[in-house]
C-alpha positions in Angstrom: 8.8 -12.2 57.9 11.7 -9.8 57.6 15.3 -10.9 56.7 18.0 -8.4 56.4 21.0 -9.4 53.9 24.3 -8.4 53.0 25.5 -8.7 49.4 29.4 -8.4 49.3 29.2 -9.6 45.7 27.0 -6.5 44.8 28.6 -3.6 43.1 25.8 -1.3 42.1 22.3 -1.1 42.7 21.7 -2.8 39.7 23.4 -5.8 40.7 21.7 -5.6 43.9 18.4 -5.4 42.2 19.1 -8.5 40.0 19.7 -10.4 43.0 16.3 -9.3 45.1 14.3 -9.2 42.0 15.2 -13.1 41.7 14.5 -13.8 45.4 11.1 -11.7 45.4 9.9 -13.4 41.9 11.0 -16.8 43.1 9.7 -16.6 46.3 6.3 -15.5 45.1 5.7 -18.1 42.2 7.2 -21.0 43.9 6.0 -20.4 47.7 2.9 -18.5 47.1 3.4 -15.8 49.2 3.7 -12.1 48.9 7.0 -10.8 48.8 8.6 -7.4 48.8 11.9 -5.2 49.5 11.0 -3.4 52.6 14.3 -1.3 53.4 17.5 -0.2 52.4 16.3 0.7 49.1 19.3 3.2 48.5 22.4 0.8 49.3 23.8 -1.1 47.1 25.2 -4.2 49.5 22.4 -4.0 52.0 18.4 -5.2 52.0 15.7 -6.3 54.0 12.9 -8.3 52.6 9.1 -9.1 53.6 7.4 -11.7 53.0 4.2 -12.5 53.8 1.4 -15.8 54.2 -2.0 -16.3 54.9 -2.9 -20.2 55.4 -5.6 -22.1 57.2 -3.2 -23.2 60.0 -0.3 -21.7 62.0 2.0 -25.2 61.1 0.9 -24.3 57.1 1.7 -20.8 57.7 5.3 -21.5 59.6 6.4 -24.5 57.2 5.4 -22.0 54.2 8.0 -19.5 55.8 10.6 -22.1 56.7 10.7 -22.8 53.1 10.6 -19.1 52.1 13.9 -19.1 54.5 15.7 -21.7 52.9 15.3 -21.0 49.5 17.3 -17.1 50.7 19.8 -18.7 52.8 20.6 -21.4 49.9 21.6 -18.2 48.0 25.4 -17.8 47.0 25.3 -14.5 46.6 23.5 -13.7 49.8 24.6 -13.1 53.9 22.3 -13.1 56.3 22.1 -10.9 58.8 19.1 -10.6 60.7 15.9 -12.9 60.7 12.8 -12.6 62.2 9.1 -13.4 62.2 5.8 -11.9 63.6 2.4 -13.5 63.8 -1.0 -12.4 63.7 -3.9 -14.5 64.1 -7.5 -14.2 63.8 -10.0 -16.0 65.4 
């Protein structure tokens, strides 16, 4: 899953990094997903976050990503610009 965010209150890269670090670390610990800042590293009011999960079923993976998405959307310092999900199934 990829989420593009606008951080209107971030007045510096340091302020942006604090929000990004909180979102990534909390998602990792709380939901057991892989997470990383994947784009807009040099912009201080925009970021792209990527989240990945491996699960025994597609339904379980979707449930985890739904929880992560709700968590990110609930953060008061971010505005969502775009969201997208990509699936890779092996069989």
